[in-house]
N, C-alpha and C positions, 0 to 999 in steps of 0.2 A: 504493499500499499504506499510506503514511503517513496518508492521509485515512481509511482504514478503521480504522486503529488509533486515531486521534484520535476518530472517531465512537464507537467502542466505549468508550473511556475517558470521553468526555463523557456518553454514555448511562448509564454506571455511576454517576458522581458527581452528575449533575444532580438538582437538587431540583425543577425544573420543565422540561418540554420542551413547546415550542409549535410547531405546524406551521402554516405559512401557504402559500398558493398564489396563482398568477395575478398580478393587478395589485398585490396587497398587497406582494409582494416588491419591486416598484419603489418603493414608499413607505417602505421601511426607511431609517431615519436612521442612518448609520454614523459620524456625528461621534463622536469619542472612541474609535473602534475602529481597531486596526491590523491589516493583513493578516498572515496566518500563511504566510510564504513557503514553508515545507517542504511544505505540502500544497496549494498552488495548482496547478490543472491546467485542462485544457480543459472538463471537466464540472462542477467545483466550485471554489469559493473559500471559504476560512475567514477569519473576522475575530474578533479577540480584544479584549474590553473588560476593564474592571476586574473585574467579576463575571459576565461573559457570554461565551459563545462562539456565534458565528453561522456556520452552514454554508449556503451558497447552492448549490443543485444546479440546473444548467441543463437537465437532461434527456438529455444525451448519454450519461450512464452508465447502466448497468442493474444491477439487484440490489436487495436489500432496503433499503439505505439511500438509494437514489436518490430516494425519495418523502418524505424528511424534510428540508425546507429550513431549519429553524431549531432550534438547541439553545440553551437558556439554563440557567445554574446559579443 
């Protein structure tokens, strides 16, 4: 439930939202990002940087937000 609330909040405030899929997810550089422990789960992991928020969805989840692997503010 926390991940859904965070996704809603990020979507509301984001100036830019970028969606990437497939092998591009493996190329993400997470240097300078910290995991968001309150929303880590089996299906998704969130990372917070200075001005960015990254959500990585592994596909185990279902629903409208499961297809949005990257949020950026």
